[in-house]
C-alpha positions as CSV (number, residue, x, y, z in Angstrom):
1,M,0.0,0.0,0.0
2,R,2.8,2.4,0.9
3,K,4.4,1.7,-2.5
4,Y,1.3,3.0,-4.3
5,I,1.1,6.1,-2.0
6,W,4.7,7.0,-2.8
7,I,4.1,6.5,-6.6
8,F,1.0,8.8,-6.3
9,I,3.0,11.5,-4.5
10,L,5.8,11.3,-7.1
11,L,3.4,11.7,-10.0
12,L,1.7,14.7,-8.2
13,V,5.1,16.4,-7.8
14,I,6.0,15.8,-11.5
15,V,2.7,17.3,-12.6
16,L,3.1,20.4,-10.3
17,L,6.7,20.9,-11.5
18,G,5.4,20.7,-15.1
19,F,2.8,23.5,-14.5
20,Y,5.5,25.6,-12.7
21,F,8.0,25.5,-15.6
22,L,5.3,26.0,-18.2
23,Y,4.0,29.2,-16.5
24,F,7.3,30.8,-15.5
25,G,9.1,29.6,-18.6
26,N,6.7,31.6,-20.8
27,I,7.4,34.7,-18.7
28,L,11.2,34.4,-18.6
29,F,11.6,33.4,-22.2
30,S,8.9,35.5,-23.9
31,S,9.9,37.3,-27.2
32,P,11.0,41.0,-27.3
33,G,7.7,41.9,-29.0
34,Q,5.9,40.8,-25.8
35,T,7.8,43.2,-23.5
36,S,7.6,46.9,-22.9
37,S,11.2,47.5,-23.7
38,P,11.9,51.0,-25.1
39,T,14.3,49.6,-27.7
40,I,12.7,49.3,-31.0
41,S,13.1,45.8,-32.5
42,P,11.7,44.3,-35.7
43,S,9.1,42.3,-33.7
44,S,8.0,45.3,-31.6
45,S,4.6,46.9,-31.9
46,A,6.5,50.2,-31.8
47,V,7.0,50.1,-35.6
48,S,4.0,47.9,-36.7
49,S,1.3,49.2,-39.0
50,S,-1.4,48.0,-36.6
51,S,-0.1,50.3,-33.9
52,A,0.0,53.2,-36.4
53,S,-3.6,52.7,-37.3
54,P,-5.5,51.6,-34.1
55,T,-8.9,50.0,-34.8
56,G,-11.7,52.5,-34.9
57,Q,-9.5,55.5,-35.0
58,E,-10.5,58.1,-37.6
59,Y,-6.9,59.1,-38.5
60,A,-3.9,56.8,-38.5
61,F,-0.7,57.7,-36.6
62,P,2.0,59.1,-39.0
63,V,4.5,57.0,-37.0
64,A,3.8,54.4,-34.4
65,R,3.3,55.7,-30.8
66,F,3.1,59.2,-32.3
67,K,1.4,60.9,-29.3
68,E,3.7,59.6,-26.6
69,R,6.8,60.4,-28.7
70,V,6.0,64.1,-29.1
71,T,8.2,65.0,-26.1
72,K,10.5,67.9,-27.0
73,K,8.9,70.1,-29.7
74,P,5.1,70.1,-29.7
75,F,3.0,72.4,-31.9
76,G,3.3,76.1,-31.2
77,I,6.3,76.0,-28.8
78,Y,8.6,79.1,-29.1
79,I,12.2,78.0,-29.9
80,T,15.5,79.8,-29.7
81,P,19.0,78.5,-29.7
82,Q,19.1,79.4,-25.9
83,N,15.8,77.8,-24.7
84,S,15.4,74.8,-27.1
85,P,15.1,71.3,-25.5
86,V,17.2,70.1,-28.4
87,Q,20.8,71.2,-28.4
88,P,22.6,72.5,-30.4
89,E,19.8,74.5,-32.0
90,V,19.9,76.7,-35.1
91,F,16.2,77.7,-35.4
92,T,14.2,80.6,-33.8
93,G,10.4,80.9,-34.0
94,Y,7.1,79.3,-33.3
95,H,7.0,75.6,-34.2
96,T,4.4,74.9,-37.0
97,G,4.3,71.1,-36.4
98,A,4.8,68.4,-33.8
99,D,8.1,66.4,-33.6
100,A,7.9,62.7,-32.8
101,E,11.3,61.7,-31.4
102,Y,12.9,58.4,-32.6
103,T,16.6,58.9,-31.6
104,D,16.4,55.5,-29.8
105,A,15.3,53.6,-32.9
106,A,17.6,50.7,-33.8
107,I,15.9,50.0,-37.2
108,D,14.2,51.9,-39.9
109,V,11.0,53.7,-38.7
110,P,8.1,53.5,-41.1
111,V,6.0,56.6,-41.9
112,Y,2.3,56.2,-42.7
113,A,-0.5,58.1,-44.3
114,I,-2.9,59.5,-41.7
115,T,-5.8,59.3,-44.1
116,D,-6.5,59.0,-47.9
117,G,-4.9,61.6,-50.1
118,T,-2.6,62.6,-53.0
119,V,1.1,63.4,-52.8
120,V,1.6,67.0,-54.0
121,L,5.3,67.6,-53.1
122,S,8.2,65.3,-52.7
123,R,11.8,66.5,-52.6
124,T,14.7,67.6,-50.4
125,A,14.6,70.9,-48.6
126,S,16.9,72.9,-46.3
127,G,16.2,72.1,-42.6
128,Y,14.4,68.8,-43.5
129,G,16.5,66.6,-45.8
130,G,13.7,64.6,-47.4
131,V,10.2,66.1,-47.2
132,F,6.9,65.4,-48.8
133,M,3.3,66.8,-48.6
134,I,0.0,65.2,-49.2
135,E,-3.4,66.8,-49.9
136,I,-6.1,65.4,-47.7
137,Q,-9.7,66.1,-46.6
138,L,-10.3,67.0,-42.9
139,N,-14.0,67.3,-42.1
140,G,-14.8,67.7,-45.8
141,T,-12.2,70.6,-46.3
142,P,-9.0,70.2,-48.3
143,H,-5.8,70.6,-46.3
144,T,-2.1,69.7,-46.9
145,I,0.0,67.8,-44.5
146,L,3.8,67.9,-44.3
147,Y,6.2,65.1,-43.3
148,G,9.8,66.2,-42.7
149,H,13.2,64.5,-42.1
150,I,12.4,61.6,-44.4
151,R,15.0,59.4,-46.2
152,P,15.1,60.8,-49.7
153,S,15.4,57.4,-51.4
154,S,12.1,56.4,-49.8
155,L,10.1,59.4,-50.7
156,P,6.7,58.8,-52.5
157,K,6.1,60.2,-56.0
158,V,4.2,63.4,-56.7
159,G,0.7,62.4,-57.9
160,Q,0.7,59.1,-56.0
161,K,-2.7,58.2,-54.5
162,I,-2.4,57.0,-51.0
163,I,-4.8,55.4,-48.5
164,K,-5.0,55.6,-44.7
165,G,-2.4,53.5,-42.8
166,E,-0.3,52.9,-45.9
167,Q,3.4,53.0,-45.4
168,L,4.8,55.9,-47.5
169,A,8.5,56.2,-46.5
170,V,10.9,55.8,-43.6
171,L,12.6,58.3,-41.4
172,G,16.0,59.6,-42.4
173,T,19.1,58.6,-40.5
174,G,19.8,61.0,-37.7
175,Y,22.6,63.6,-38.1
176,S,23.1,62.9,-41.8
177,S,22.2,64.5,-45.1
178,E,18.9,62.5,-45.0
179,T,17.7,64.8,-42.2
180,D,19.9,67.8,-43.1
181,G,22.0,67.2,-40.0
182,E,19.0,66.9,-37.6
183,R,18.3,64.1,-35.1
184,Q,16.1,61.2,-36.2
185,H,12.5,62.4,-35.8
186,L,9.4,63.1,-37.7
187,H,8.3,66.7,-38.1
188,L,4.5,66.6,-38.9
189,S,2.6,69.7,-39.7
190,I,-1.0,70.2,-40.9
191,L,-1.8,73.3,-42.8
192,A,-5.2,75.0,-42.3
193,D,-5.8,75.0,-46.0
194,D,-4.4,73.3,-49.2
195,R,-1.5,75.6,-49.8
196,I,2.1,74.4,-50.3
197,D,4.3,75.7,-47.4
198,V,7.3,74.0,-45.9
199,K,8.0,76.4,-43.1
200,G,9.0,74.7,-39.9
201,Y,8.8,77.9,-37.8
202,V,7.0,81.3,-38.1
203,S,8.2,84.5,-36.5
204,S,4.9,85.5,-34.7
205,K,2.3,83.5,-32.7
206,S,-0.5,85.0,-34.8
207,Q,1.0,83.2,-37.9
208,L,0.3,79.9,-36.3
209,T,-3.4,80.2,-37.4
210,G,-2.1,78.9,-40.8
211,W,-1.5,75.5,-39.2
212,I,-3.3,73.0,-37.0
213,D,-1.9,71.1,-34.0
214,P,-1.5,67.5,-35.3
215,L,-2.2,66.1,-31.8
216,S,-5.7,67.6,-32.0
217,L,-6.7,64.8,-34.5
218,Y,-6.1,62.1,-31.8
């Protein structure tokens, strides 16, 4: 009888150990895409199209985690070489867009269309490196939206029709000609109408009425 009791206890211990290693093994050896590590990896949701276009959201994010990455230069901030949160600084004025910071990115950062539209400008420009603009409809009214600091070789073509959530390009490499010497980040600005204007800063606060805060869409 004692022999069977010991066999039963042994089997019970084996089953309990199996459950223990199954549960804790999944935690200890989970993939990087299942963690909240700030390092951007190929499997991370930080760069996936699904995180750029959350279900039910009217406008897609231009880059993944757009809102939480606007940490240094939001829309309308007054910048000078002395007070800028980014150093060294060469610009002075009121910021016409919102900058999403990606200096921590270890891989290419995809850039997405926030909604359907048409590419109306695609080139390099001083202060941006690669830059493109698309014409879109916001609440039934035509507007243009600018994406700055884009890798020139990835720029979309003028006249290209785009759809919400579509990958359009990738961010330029920081501190290179692709970003005109700037850090790796996306400058996104939304114009209040459909004009072509690549200004990143304006000299007076009243001039900001020509632009819309991108974060107001989310």
